[in-house]
C-alpha positions as CSV (number, residue, x, y, z in Angstrom):
1,M,-22.1,-11.6,1.0
2,L,-21.6,-15.4,-0.5
3,H,-23.2,-17.0,2.3
4,K,-26.3,-15.0,1.8
5,T,-26.3,-15.5,-2.1
6,I,-25.8,-19.2,-1.7
7,G,-28.6,-19.2,0.9
8,R,-31.1,-17.4,-1.9
9,I,-29.9,-19.6,-4.7
10,L,-30.8,-22.5,-2.4
11,K,-34.3,-21.0,-1.6
12,V,-35.1,-19.9,-4.9
13,G,-34.4,-23.3,-6.1
14,V,-36.3,-25.1,-3.4
15,L,-39.2,-22.8,-4.4
16,L,-39.0,-23.4,-8.2
17,S,-38.4,-27.0,-7.9
18,T,-41.6,-27.5,-5.7
19,W,-44.0,-25.5,-7.9
20,G,-42.8,-27.4,-10.7
21,L,-43.6,-30.5,-8.8
22,I,-47.0,-29.0,-8.0
23,F,-47.9,-28.2,-11.5
24,T,-46.7,-31.5,-13.2
25,V,-48.7,-33.4,-10.5
26,L,-51.9,-31.2,-10.8
27,L,-51.6,-31.5,-14.4
28,Q,-51.4,-35.3,-14.4
29,I,-54.6,-35.3,-12.0
30,F,-56.4,-32.9,-14.2
31,C,-55.6,-35.1,-17.5
32,R,-56.7,-38.2,-15.8
33,F,-60.2,-36.8,-15.0
34,T,-60.8,-35.3,-18.1
35,P,-60.8,-36.9,-22.0
36,L,-57.2,-35.5,-22.4
37,D,-54.4,-37.8,-22.7
38,T,-51.7,-37.2,-19.8
39,P,-48.5,-35.9,-21.3
40,T,-45.8,-38.6,-21.3
41,W,-43.3,-36.3,-19.8
42,T,-45.3,-35.4,-16.6
43,E,-44.1,-38.5,-14.4
44,E,-40.5,-38.0,-15.4
45,A,-40.6,-33.9,-14.7
46,S,-42.5,-34.7,-11.4
47,R,-39.7,-37.0,-10.3
48,L,-36.9,-34.7,-11.6
49,F,-38.6,-31.9,-9.9
50,F,-38.8,-33.7,-6.6
51,I,-35.0,-34.8,-6.5
52,Y,-34.0,-31.0,-7.2
53,A,-36.3,-29.8,-4.6
54,M,-34.8,-32.3,-2.1
55,S,-31.1,-31.4,-3.2
56,F,-31.5,-27.6,-2.8
57,G,-33.2,-28.4,0.8
58,A,-30.5,-30.3,2.0
59,G,-28.1,-27.2,2.3
60,L,-31.0,-25.1,4.0
61,A,-31.6,-28.0,6.3
62,M,-27.6,-28.4,7.3
63,K,-27.8,-24.6,7.6
64,N,-30.9,-24.1,9.9
65,E,-29.8,-27.4,11.6
66,Y,-33.2,-29.1,10.9
67,Y,-31.8,-32.6,10.7
68,V,-32.7,-35.4,13.2
69,H,-30.7,-35.5,16.4
70,L,-30.5,-38.9,18.4
71,D,-30.6,-36.9,21.8
72,M,-31.9,-39.9,23.8
73,F,-28.3,-41.8,22.6
74,F,-26.3,-38.5,22.8
75,S,-27.7,-37.2,26.4
76,S,-26.5,-40.7,27.7
77,F,-22.7,-40.1,26.9
78,P,-20.6,-38.1,29.4
79,V,-20.2,-34.3,28.8
80,K,-16.7,-34.8,27.5
81,M,-17.7,-37.2,24.9
82,Q,-20.6,-35.0,24.2
83,R,-18.2,-32.2,23.3
84,L,-15.9,-34.6,21.3
85,L,-18.7,-35.8,19.1
86,V,-20.1,-32.0,18.3
87,K,-16.8,-31.4,17.0
88,V,-16.0,-34.6,15.2
89,I,-19.3,-35.7,13.7
90,P,-19.4,-32.5,11.5
91,I,-15.6,-33.2,10.3
92,I,-16.4,-36.7,9.4
93,S,-19.6,-35.7,7.7
94,L,-17.9,-32.9,5.7
95,F,-15.2,-35.5,4.6
96,L,-18.1,-37.9,3.3
97,F,-19.8,-35.2,1.6
98,A,-16.8,-33.5,-0.1
99,V,-16.0,-36.9,-1.4
100,M,-19.4,-37.3,-2.8
101,A,-19.3,-33.3,-4.5
102,I,-16.0,-34.7,-6.2
103,Y,-17.8,-38.1,-7.6
104,S,-20.9,-36.4,-8.5
105,I,-19.0,-34.2,-11.1
106,Q,-17.7,-37.7,-12.5
107,F,-20.9,-38.9,-12.5
108,M,-22.7,-35.9,-14.2
109,L,-20.0,-36.2,-16.8
110,L,-21.0,-39.9,-17.5
111,G,-24.6,-38.7,-17.9
112,I,-24.2,-36.0,-20.4
113,P,-24.1,-38.7,-23.6
114,E,-27.1,-40.3,-22.1
115,K,-30.7,-38.9,-23.0
116,S,-33.8,-39.1,-21.2
117,P,-36.2,-41.3,-21.9
118,S,-39.4,-39.0,-22.2
119,M,-38.2,-35.4,-22.5
120,G,-35.2,-36.3,-24.3
121,F,-32.5,-33.8,-22.2
122,N,-29.2,-35.1,-21.1
123,M,-29.2,-37.0,-17.9
124,G,-26.1,-35.0,-16.6
125,I,-28.8,-32.4,-15.6
126,A,-30.6,-34.8,-13.5
127,F,-27.3,-36.0,-11.9
128,F,-26.3,-32.4,-11.2
129,S,-28.7,-32.5,-8.5
130,M,-26.4,-34.7,-6.5
131,F,-23.5,-32.0,-6.9
132,I,-26.1,-29.3,-5.7
133,L,-26.5,-31.7,-2.7
134,S,-23.4,-32.6,-1.6
135,A,-21.8,-29.0,-2.5
136,S,-24.3,-27.4,-0.4
137,V,-24.2,-29.5,2.8
138,S,-20.3,-29.6,2.6
139,Y,-20.6,-25.6,2.3
140,Y,-22.7,-25.3,5.6
141,L,-20.9,-28.1,7.2
142,W,-17.9,-25.9,6.7
143,K,-19.5,-22.9,8.2
144,K,-20.5,-25.1,11.2
145,I,-17.0,-26.4,12.0
146,Q,-15.9,-22.6,11.6
147,R,-18.3,-21.6,14.2
148,N,-17.4,-24.6,16.3
149,Y,-13.9,-23.9,16.4
150,K,-14.4,-20.2,17.1
151,N,-16.7,-21.1,20.3
152,S,-14.4,-23.7,21.5
153,K,-11.4,-21.0,21.8
154,S,-13.5,-18.4,23.4
């Protein structure tokens, strides 16, 4: 249940962020070709939508294993080394993303008193994207490690 809920939240986040990005860019384009002035907030909003689209998408990419693998190097290793790397790399990555998740909370709290230049919201909202990215990737790495452990027992 939790697994499906997290996946759905990430999918909705990607969709909303992408549609927000498309809308703000289209608004910028429309205003540049008309006598209307381009709103000052559109550049910052499109940047923020892009950041959030990448943050929500990072966990989904880990879930579906869409990240690039260097098979040329990996396949040149002996089979024993390949098995070791398949187990060790997700553990090291999980450690790094878990550390990032912890420190992204501190970073987000530091951004709360700061205000965005053109939109005026607190920067903790922008910095929260780092937590979404690191927490979602950590979650799916943990699931991958569990699958690898179950498969190695069988």
